[in-house]
GUKE-152587 format. One record per residue: residue number from 1; residue in three letters; x, y, z of N, C-alpha, C, O, CB in turn. Coordinates in steps of 0.1 Angstrom, whole numbers, always signed. Glycine has a CB too. Layout:
{rec NUM, 'ALA', {X, Y, Z}, {X, Y, Z}, {X, Y, Z}, {X, Y, Z}, {X, Y, Z}}
...
***
This chain:
{rec 1, 'MET', {-64, -565, +181}, {-58, -564, +168}, {-64, -553, +160}, {-76, -552, +159}, {-58, -577, +161}}
{rec 2, 'THR', {-56, -544, +155}, {-60, -533, +147}, {-62, -537, +132}, {-53, -544, +127}, {-51, -521, +148}}
{rec 3, 'SER', {-73, -534, +126}, {-75, -538, +112}, {-69, -527, +103}, {-70, -516, +106}, {-90, -540, +109}}
{rec 4, 'LEU', {-64, -532, +92}, {-59, -523, +81}, {-70, -518, +73}, {-80, -524, +71}, {-48, -530, +73}}
{rec 5, 'PRO', {-69, -506, +67}, {-79, -501, +58}, {-80, -509, +46}, {-71, -515, +41}, {-76, -486, +54}}
{rec 6, 'ASP', {-93, -510, +41}, {-95, -518, +28}, {-89, -511, +16}, {-92, -499, +14}, {-111, -519, +26}}
{rec 7, 'PRO', {-80, -518, +9}, {-73, -511, -2}, {-81, -511, -15}, {-77, -505, -25}, {-60, -518, -5}}
{rec 8, 'THR', {-93, -517, -15}, {-101, -517, -27}, {-107, -503, -29}, {-111, -496, -20}, {-112, -527, -27}}
{rec 9, 'PRO', {-107, -498, -42}, {-113, -485, -45}, {-127, -484, -41}, {-135, -494, -43}, {-110, -481, -59}}
{rec 10, 'GLN', {-131, -473, -37}, {-145, -470, -33}, {-152, -461, -43}, {-161, -453, -40}, {-146, -463, -19}}
{rec 11, 'GLY', {-149, -463, -56}, {-155, -455, -66}, {-144, -445, -71}, {-133, -445, -67}, {-167, -448, -61}}
{rec 12, 'PRO', {-149, -436, -80}, {-139, -426, -86}, {-134, -416, -75}, {-141, -413, -65}, {-146, -418, -97}}
{rec 13, 'ALA', {-122, -411, -78}, {-116, -402, -69}, {-125, -389, -69}, {-131, -386, -80}, {-102, -398, -72}}
{rec 14, 'PRO', {-126, -382, -58}, {-134, -369, -58}, {-128, -359, -68}, {-116, -358, -69}, {-134, -364, -44}}
{rec 15, 'PHE', {-137, -352, -74}, {-133, -341, -84}, {-127, -330, -76}, {-133, -325, -66}, {-145, -337, -92}}
{rec 16, 'ASN', {-115, -325, -80}, {-108, -314, -74}, {-107, -303, -84}, {-98, -304, -93}, {-95, -318, -67}}
{rec 17, 'GLU', {-115, -293, -83}, {-114, -282, -93}, {-101, -275, -93}, {-97, -269, -104}, {-126, -272, -90}}
{rec 18, 'ASP', {-94, -275, -82}, {-81, -268, -82}, {-70, -275, -90}, {-61, -268, -95}, {-76, -267, -68}}
{rec 19, 'THR', {-71, -288, -93}, {-61, -295, -100}, {-66, -301, -113}, {-58, -306, -122}, {-55, -306, -92}}
{rec 20, 'ALA', {-79, -300, -116}, {-85, -305, -128}, {-82, -296, -140}, {-82, -283, -138}, {-100, -307, -127}}
{rec 21, 'PRO', {-78, -301, -151}, {-76, -292, -163}, {-89, -285, -167}, {-100, -290, -165}, {-71, -301, -175}}
{rec 22, 'ASP', {-87, -274, -173}, {-99, -266, -178}, {-105, -274, -189}, {-99, -278, -199}, {-94, -252, -183}}
{rec 23, 'TRP', {-118, -276, -188}, {-125, -285, -198}, {-125, -278, -212}, {-124, -285, -222}, {-140, -287, -193}}
{rec 24, 'LEU', {-126, -265, -212}, {-126, -258, -225}, {-112, -260, -232}, {-112, -262, -244}, {-129, -243, -224}}
{rec 25, 'LEU', {-102, -259, -225}, {-88, -260, -230}, {-86, -275, -235}, {-80, -277, -245}, {-78, -257, -220}}
{rec 26, 'GLN', {-92, -285, -227}, {-91, -299, -232}, {-99, -301, -245}, {-94, -308, -253}, {-97, -308, -221}}
{rec 27, 'VAL', {-110, -294, -246}, {-117, -295, -259}, {-109, -289, -271}, {-108, -295, -281}, {-131, -288, -258}}
{rec 28, 'LEU', {-103, -278, -268}, {-94, -272, -279}, {-83, -281, -283}, {-80, -283, -295}, {-89, -258, -274}}
{rec 29, 'VAL', {-76, -287, -273}, {-65, -296, -275}, {-71, -308, -283}, {-64, -313, -292}, {-59, -300, -262}}
{rec 30, 'SER', {-82, -314, -279}, {-88, -325, -286}, {-91, -322, -301}, {-88, -330, -310}, {-101, -329, -280}}
{rec 31, 'VAL', {-96, -310, -304}, {-99, -305, -317}, {-86, -304, -325}, {-85, -309, -337}, {-106, -292, -317}}
{rec 32, 'VAL', {-76, -298, -319}, {-63, -297, -326}, {-56, -310, -329}, {-50, -312, -339}, {-53, -287, -319}}
{rec 33, 'ASN', {-58, -319, -319}, {-52, -333, -321}, {-59, -340, -333}, {-52, -348, -340}, {-53, -341, -308}}
{rec 34, 'GLN', {-71, -337, -335}, {-79, -344, -346}, {-77, -336, -359}, {-76, -342, -370}, {-93, -346, -342}}
{rec 35, 'PHE', {-78, -323, -358}, {-77, -314, -370}, {-66, -304, -368}, {-69, -294, -362}, {-91, -307, -373}}
{rec 36, 'PRO', {-54, -307, -372}, {-43, -298, -369}, {-45, -283, -374}, {-43, -281, -386}, {-30, -303, -375}}
{rec 37, 'LEU', {-49, -275, -365}, {-51, -261, -368}, {-42, -252, -360}, {-41, -255, -348}, {-66, -257, -366}}
{rec 38, 'PRO', {-34, -243, -365}, {-25, -235, -357}, {-33, -224, -350}, {-33, -212, -354}, {-14, -229, -366}}
{rec 39, 'ILE', {-39, -227, -339}, {-46, -218, -331}, {-37, -210, -322}, {-30, -216, -314}, {-57, -225, -322}}
{rec 40, 'PRO', {-36, -196, -323}, {-28, -188, -315}, {-33, -188, -301}, {-45, -186, -299}, {-26, -174, -320}}
{rec 41, 'ILE', {-24, -190, -291}, {-29, -191, -277}, {-17, -186, -268}, {-6, -187, -271}, {-33, -205, -273}}
{rec 42, 'THR', {-21, -181, -256}, {-12, -178, -246}, {-16, -184, -233}, {-28, -184, -229}, {-11, -162, -244}}
{rec 43, 'LEU', {-7, -191, -226}, {-10, -199, -214}, {-3, -192, -202}, {+8, -187, -203}, {-5, -214, -216}}
{rec 44, 'ASN', {-10, -193, -191}, {-4, -188, -178}, {+0, -201, -171}, {-9, -209, -167}, {-14, -179, -170}}
{rec 45, 'VAL', {+13, -203, -169}, {+18, -215, -162}, {+28, -211, -152}, {+39, -206, -155}, {+24, -225, -173}}
{rec 46, 'GLY', {+25, -213, -139}, {+34, -210, -129}, {+39, -196, -128}, {+51, -194, -125}, {+46, -219, -130}}
{rec 47, 'GLY', {+31, -187, -131}, {+34, -172, -130}, {+41, -167, -143}, {+44, -155, -143}, {+43, -171, -119}}
{rec 48, 'MET', {+43, -175, -153}, {+48, -170, -165}, {+38, -172, -177}, {+30, -181, -175}, {+62, -176, -169}}
{rec 49, 'PHE', {+40, -165, -187}, {+32, -167, -199}, {+40, -175, -209}, {+51, -172, -212}, {+26, -154, -205}}
{rec 50, 'ILE', {+33, -184, -216}, {+39, -191, -227}, {+29, -189, -239}, {+18, -193, -238}, {+41, -207, -224}}
{rec 51, 'THR', {+35, -183, -249}, {+26, -179, -260}, {+31, -186, -273}, {+43, -188, -275}, {+26, -164, -262}}
{rec 52, 'GLY', {+22, -190, -281}, {+26, -198, -293}, {+13, -202, -300}, {+3, -196, -300}, {+34, -210, -290}}
{rec 53, 'TYR', {+14, -213, -308}, {+3, -219, -316}, {+1, -233, -311}, {+10, -241, -310}, {+6, -219, -331}}
{rec 54, 'LEU', {-12, -237, -308}, {-15, -250, -305}, {-11, -260, -316}, {-13, -256, -328}, {-31, -252, -302}}
{rec 55, 'ALA', {-5, -271, -312}, {-1, -281, -322}, {-6, -294, -318}, {-8, -297, -306}, {+15, -281, -324}}
{rec 56, 'SER', {-9, -303, -327}, {-13, -316, -324}, {-2, -324, -318}, {+10, -321, -320}, {-19, -324, -336}}
{rec 57, 'GLY', {-5, -334, -310}, {+5, -343, -304}, {+13, -350, -315}, {+25, -351, -313}, {-1, -353, -295}}
{rec 58, 'LYS', {+7, -353, -326}, {+14, -360, -337}, {+24, -351, -343}, {+35, -355, -346}, {+3, -365, -347}}
{rec 59, 'GLU', {+20, -338, -345}, {+29, -328, -351}, {+41, -326, -341}, {+52, -325, -346}, {+21, -315, -354}}
{rec 60, 'TYR', {+38, -325, -329}, {+48, -322, -319}, {+59, -334, -319}, {+71, -331, -319}, {+42, -321, -304}}
{rec 61, 'PHE', {+54, -346, -319}, {+63, -357, -318}, {+71, -359, -331}, {+83, -363, -331}, {+56, -370, -316}}
{rec 62, 'ALA', {+65, -355, -343}, {+73, -356, -355}, {+84, -346, -355}, {+95, -349, -359}, {+63, -353, -367}}
{rec 63, 'ALA', {+81, -333, -350}, {+92, -323, -349}, {+102, -327, -339}, {+114, -325, -341}, {+85, -309, -346}}
{rec 64, 'PHE', {+97, -333, -327}, {+107, -337, -317}, {+116, -348, -322}, {+128, -347, -320}, {+99, -343, -305}}
{rec 65, 'ALA', {+111, -357, -330}, {+119, -368, -335}, {+129, -363, -345}, {+141, -367, -345}, {+110, -379, -342}}
{rec 66, 'ASP', {+125, -353, -353}, {+134, -347, -363}, {+145, -339, -356}, {+157, -341, -359}, {+127, -337, -372}}
{rec 67, 'GLN', {+142, -331, -346}, {+152, -324, -338}, {+161, -333, -331}, {+173, -331, -331}, {+145, -314, -329}}
{rec 68, 'PHE', {+156, -343, -324}, {+164, -352, -317}, {+174, -359, -326}, {+185, -360, -323}, {+154, -363, -310}}
{rec 69, 'THR', {+169, -364, -337}, {+177, -371, -347}, {+188, -362, -352}, {+200, -365, -353}, {+169, -377, -358}}
{rec 70, 'ASP', {+184, -349, -356}, {+194, -340, -361}, {+205, -337, -351}, {+217, -336, -354}, {+187, -327, -366}}
{rec 71, 'GLU', {+201, -334, -338}, {+211, -331, -328}, {+221, -342, -326}, {+233, -340, -325}, {+203, -328, -315}}
{rec 72, 'PHE', {+216, -354, -325}, {+224, -366, -322}, {+233, -370, -335}, {+244, -374, -333}, {+216, -377, -318}}
{rec 73, 'LEU', {+227, -368, -346}, {+235, -371, -358}, {+247, -361, -359}, {+258, -365, -363}, {+226, -370, -371}}
{rec 74, 'ALA', {+244, -349, -356}, {+255, -339, -356}, {+266, -342, -346}, {+277, -340, -348}, {+249, -325, -355}}
{rec 75, 'SER', {+261, -345, -334}, {+271, -347, -323}, {+278, -361, -323}, {+289, -362, -317}, {+264, -345, -310}}
{rec 76, 'LEU', {+271, -371, -329}, {+277, -384, -329}, {+283, -389, -342}, {+286, -400, -344}, {+267, -394, -324}}
{rec 77, 'GLY', {+283, -379, -352}, {+290, -382, -364}, {+282, -392, -373}, {+289, -401, -379}, {+303, -388, -362}}
{rec 78, 'GLY', {+270, -391, -375}, {+262, -399, -384}, {+257, -412, -379}, {+253, -420, -388}, {+270, -401, -396}}
{rec 79, 'GLU', {+256, -414, -366}, {+250, -426, -361}, {+236, -428, -366}, {+229, -418, -368}, {+250, -426, -345}}
{rec 80, 'ASP', {+231, -440, -368}, {+218, -442, -374}, {+208, -442, -363}, {+207, -451, -354}, {+218, -456, -381}}
{rec 81, 'PHE', {+199, -432, -363}, {+188, -431, -353}, {+175, -433, -360}, {+164, -429, -354}, {+189, -417, -347}}
{rec 82, 'GLU', {+175, -439, -372}, {+162, -440, -379}, {+152, -450, -372}, {+140, -448, -372}, {+164, -445, -393}}
{rec 83, 'ALA', {+158, -461, -366}, {+149, -471, -360}, {+142, -465, -347}, {+130, -466, -346}, {+157, -483, -356}}
{rec 84, 'PRO', {+150, -458, -338}, {+143, -452, -327}, {+134, -441, -331}, {+123, -439, -325}, {+154, -446, -317}}
{rec 85, 'ARG', {+137, -434, -342}, {+128, -423, -347}, {+115, -429, -351}, {+104, -424, -348}, {+135, -415, -358}}
{rec 86, 'ARG', {+116, -440, -359}, {+103, -446, -364}, {+95, -451, -352}, {+83, -451, -353}, {+107, -458, -373}}
{rec 87, 'ALA', {+102, -457, -342}, {+95, -462, -330}, {+87, -451, -323}, {+76, -453, -319}, {+104, -469, -321}}
{rec 88, 'LEU', {+94, -439, -321}, {+88, -428, -315}, {+76, -423, -323}, {+65, -420, -317}, {+98, -417, -313}}
{rec 89, 'LEU', {+77, -422, -336}, {+66, -417, -344}, {+54, -427, -344}, {+43, -423, -345}, {+71, -415, -359}}
{rec 90, 'ALA', {+57, -440, -344}, {+47, -450, -344}, {+39, -449, -331}, {+27, -450, -331}, {+53, -465, -345}}
{rec 91, 'ARG', {+46, -447, -320}, {+39, -445, -307}, {+30, -433, -307}, {+19, -433, -302}, {+49, -445, -295}}
{rec 92, 'ALA', {+36, -422, -312}, {+28, -409, -313}, {+16, -411, -322}, {+5, -406, -319}, {+37, -398, -318}}
{rec 93, 'ALA', {+17, -419, -333}, {+6, -421, -342}, {-5, -429, -335}, {-17, -426, -337}, {+10, -428, -355}}
{rec 94, 'ALA', {-1, -438, -327}, {-11, -446, -319}, {-18, -438, -309}, {-30, -439, -306}, {-4, -458, -312}}
{rec 95, 'MET', {-11, -429, -302}, {-16, -420, -292}, {-25, -409, -298}, {-35, -405, -292}, {-6, -415, -283}}
{rec 96, 'TYR', {-20, -403, -309}, {-26, -391, -314}, {-31, -393, -328}, {-30, -385, -337}, {-16, -380, -314}}
{rec 97, 'GLY', {-38, -405, -331}, {-43, -408, -344}, {-55, -398, -347}, {-60, -392, -338}, {-48, -422, -344}}
{rec 98, 'ASN', {-58, -397, -360}, {-68, -388, -364}, {-82, -393, -362}, {-92, -386, -364}, {-67, -385, -379}}
{rec 99, 'ASP', {-83, -405, -357}, {-96, -412, -356}, {-98, -417, -341}, {-97, -429, -339}, {-99, -423, -366}}
{rec 100, 'PRO', {-99, -408, -332}, {-100, -412, -318}, {-112, -421, -315}, {-122, -419, -320}, {-99, -400, -308}}
{rec 101, 'ALA', {-110, -430, -305}, {-121, -439, -301}, {-131, -430, -294}, {-127, -420, -287}, {-116, -450, -292}}
{rec 102, 'PRO', {-144, -434, -295}, {-154, -426, -288}, {-152, -425, -273}, {-156, -416, -266}, {-168, -432, -291}}
{rec 103, 'ASP', {-146, -436, -267}, {-144, -436, -253}, {-130, -432, -249}, {-126, -435, -237}, {-148, -450, -247}}
{rec 104, 'ALA', {-123, -425, -258}, {-109, -421, -255}, {-109, -411, -243}, {-118, -402, -243}, {-102, -415, -267}}
{rec 105, 'PRO', {-100, -412, -234}, {-99, -402, -223}, {-95, -389, -229}, {-89, -388, -239}, {-89, -407, -212}}
{rec 106, 'PRO', {-99, -378, -222}, {-96, -365, -226}, {-80, -363, -226}, {-74, -370, -218}, {-103, -354, -217}}
{rec 107, 'PRO', {-75, -354, -234}, {-60, -352, -234}, {-55, -347, -221}, {-62, -340, -213}, {-57, -342, -245}}
{rec 108, 'THR', {-43, -350, -217}, {-37, -346, -205}, {-25, -337, -208}, {-19, -331, -199}, {-32, -358, -197}}
{rec 109, 'PHE', {-20, -336, -221}, {-9, -328, -224}, {-13, -318, -235}, {-22, -321, -243}, {+3, -336, -229}}
{rec 110, 'ILE', {-6, -307, -235}, {-8, -296, -245}, {+5, -294, -252}, {+16, -294, -246}, {-14, -283, -239}}
{rec 111, 'HIS', {+5, -291, -265}, {+17, -289, -273}, {+16, -275, -280}, {+6, -272, -286}, {+19, -300, -283}}
{rec 112, 'LEU', {+27, -267, -279}, {+28, -255, -286}, {+39, -254, -296}, {+50, -260, -293}, {+29, -243, -276}}
{rec 113, 'LYS', {+37, -248, -307}, {+48, -245, -317}, {+51, -231, -317}, {+42, -222, -314}, {+43, -250, -332}}
{rec 114, 'HIS', {+63, -227, -320}, {+68, -213, -319}, {+65, -207, -305}, {+60, -196, -304}, {+61, -205, -330}}
{rec 115, 'ALA', {+69, -215, -295}, {+66, -210, -281}, {+76, -199, -277}, {+88, -200, -281}, {+67, -222, -271}}
{rec 116, 'THR', {+71, -189, -271}, {+79, -179, -265}, {+75, -178, -250}, {+63, -179, -247}, {+76, -165, -272}}
{rec 117, 'PHE', {+85, -176, -242}, {+83, -176, -227}, {+84, -161, -222}, {+94, -155, -225}, {+93, -185, -220}}
{rec 118, 'LEU', {+74, -157, -215}, {+74, -143, -211}, {+73, -143, -195}, {+63, -148, -190}, {+63, -135, -217}}
{rec 119, 'LEU', {+83, -136, -189}, {+82, -134, -175}, {+80, -120, -172}, {+83, -111, -181}, {+96, -139, -168}}
{rec 120, 'PRO', {+75, -116, -161}, {+72, -102, -158}, {+85, -94, -160}, {+95, -96, -153}, {+67, -100, -143}}
{rec 121, 'GLY', {+85, -84, -169}, {+96, -76, -171}, {+107, -81, -180}, {+117, -74, -183}, {+102, -72, -158}}
{rec 122, 'GLN', {+105, -93, -185}, {+116, -99, -194}, {+110, -110, -203}, {+99, -115, -200}, {+127, -104, -186}}
{rec 123, 'SER', {+117, -113, -213}, {+113, -125, -221}, {+126, -133, -224}, {+137, -127, -224}, {+107, -121, -235}}
{rec 124, 'LEU', {+124, -146, -225}, {+136, -154, -228}, {+140, -152, -243}, {+131, -150, -251}, {+133, -169, -225}}
{rec 125, 'PRO', {+153, -153, -246}, {+157, -151, -260}, {+152, -161, -269}, {+149, -173, -266}, {+172, -151, -260}}
{rec 126, 'SER', {+149, -157, -282}, {+144, -166, -292}, {+156, -173, -298}, {+168, -169, -297}, {+136, -158, -302}}
{rec 127, 'THR', {+153, -184, -306}, {+163, -191, -313}, {+161, -190, -328}, {+151, -184, -332}, {+164, -206, -308}}
{rec 128, 'ASN', {+170, -196, -335}, {+168, -195, -350}, {+159, -206, -355}, {+158, -208, -368}, {+182, -196, -357}}
{rec 129, 'ARG', {+153, -214, -347}, {+144, -224, -351}, {+132, -225, -342}, {+132, -220, -331}, {+150, -239, -352}}
{rec 130, 'PRO', {+120, -230, -346}, {+108, -230, -338}, {+111, -238, -325}, {+117, -248, -324}, {+97, -237, -345}}
{rec 131, 'ILE', {+106, -232, -314}, {+106, -238, -301}, {+93, -246, -299}, {+82, -240, -300}, {+109, -228, -290}}
{rec 132, 'TRP', {+94, -259, -296}, {+83, -267, -293}, {+82, -269, -278}, {+92, -270, -272}, {+84, -281, -300}}
{rec 133, 'TRP', {+70, -268, -273}, {+68, -269, -259}, {+57, -279, -256}, {+47, -280, -263}, {+64, -256, -252}}
{rec 134, 'ARG', {+58, -287, -246}, {+49, -297, -241}, {+47, -296, -226}, {+56, -295, -219}, {+53, -312, -245}}
{rec 135, 'GLY', {+34, -295, -222}, {+31, -294, -208}, {+19, -301, -204}, {+10, -304, -212}, {+30, -279, -204}}
{rec 136, 'ARG', {+17, -302, -191}, {+5, -309, -185}, {-7, -299, -185}, {-5, -288, -180}, {+7, -314, -171}}
{rec 137, 'LEU', {-18, -303, -190}, {-30, -294, -190}, {-34, -291, -176}, {-39, -280, -173}, {-41, -301, -197}}
{rec 138, 'SER', {-31, -300, -166}, {-35, -297, -152}, {-26, -286, -146}, {-30, -281, -135}, {-34, -310, -144}}
{rec 139, 'CYS', {-15, -282, -152}, {-6, -272, -147}, {-9, -258, -153}, {-4, -248, -149}, {+8, -275, -150}}
{rec 140, 'VAL', {-18, -258, -163}, {-22, -245, -169}, {-32, -238, -160}, {-43, -244, -157}, {-27, -247, -184}}
{rec 141, 'GLN', {-29, -226, -156}, {-38, -219, -147}, {-48, -210, -154}, {-58, -206, -148}, {-29, -210, -137}}
{rec 142, 'GLY', {-45, -206, -166}, {-54, -198, -174}, {-49, -197, -188}, {-38, -201, -191}, {-56, -184, -168}}
{rec 143, 'PHE', {-57, -192, -197}, {-53, -191, -211}, {-60, -179, -218}, {-71, -175, -214}, {-55, -203, -219}}
{rec 144, 'ILE', {-54, -174, -229}, {-60, -163, -237}, {-59, -168, -251}, {-49, -173, -256}, {-51, -150, -235}}
{rec 145, 'PHE', {-70, -165, -258}, {-70, -168, -273}, {-61, -157, -279}, {-63, -145, -276}, {-84, -168, -279}}
{rec 146, 'GLY', {-51, -161, -287}, {-42, -152, -293}, {-29, -152, -287}, {-27, -157, -276}, {-48, -137, -292}}
{rec 147, 'ARG', {-19, -146, -294}, {-5, -146, -289}, {-2, -132, -283}, {-7, -122, -288}, {+5, -149, -300}}
{rec 148, 'ILE', {+6, -132, -273}, {+11, -119, -267}, {+25, -117, -274}, {+33, -126, -275}, {+13, -120, -252}}
{rec 149, 'SER', {+27, -106, -280}, {+40, -103, -287}, {+48, -94, -278}, {+43, -85, -271}, {+37, -97, -301}}
{rec 150, 'ASP', {+61, -96, -279}, {+71, -88, -272}, {+71, -75, -279}, {+72, -74, -291}, {+85, -95, -272}}
{rec 151, 'PRO', {+71, -63, -271}, {+71, -50, -277}, {+83, -48, -286}, {+83, -40, -296}, {+71, -39, -267}}
{rec 152, 'ALA', {+94, -55, -283}, {+106, -54, -292}, {+104, -60, -305}, {+111, -57, -315}, {+118, -61, -285}}
{rec 153, 'GLU', {+94, -69, -307}, {+91, -75, -320}, {+83, -66, -329}, {+83, -68, -341}, {+84, -88, -318}}
{rec 154, 'SER', {+77, -56, -323}, {+68, -47, -331}, {+76, -37, -339}, {+70, -28, -346}, {+59, -39, -322}}
***
């Protein structure tokens, strides 16, 4: 009779530097989550650059809730979305409160305000309102302090 492998964990998973988020970027995100500072930054994600300003998770979810509510109010003729909006904001406040627990895990998501997406040789068109972006820290391959501006903006 063949025995099955023991399913109980044998300690923490091995550290994989290839998929682990950059510790310095995690620290910056933690600082912004606690003290909302618009730090200009450019991220390298999947071969493209995303440039904008670091935003706290709380700020991101407040803007997301407002945009979500505005879009659906306009398209559904005044339907009441205040209860789901409040629920989303309450969850964000619990996750991104200003007083993190000392044993809180490091952040796993990064949020940008006024995001612009730059591909080699082109940039995606801008809109008439701020673009908010949310991504996994583990998918960021590199970063630059400061924003890259499109030469057409100069």
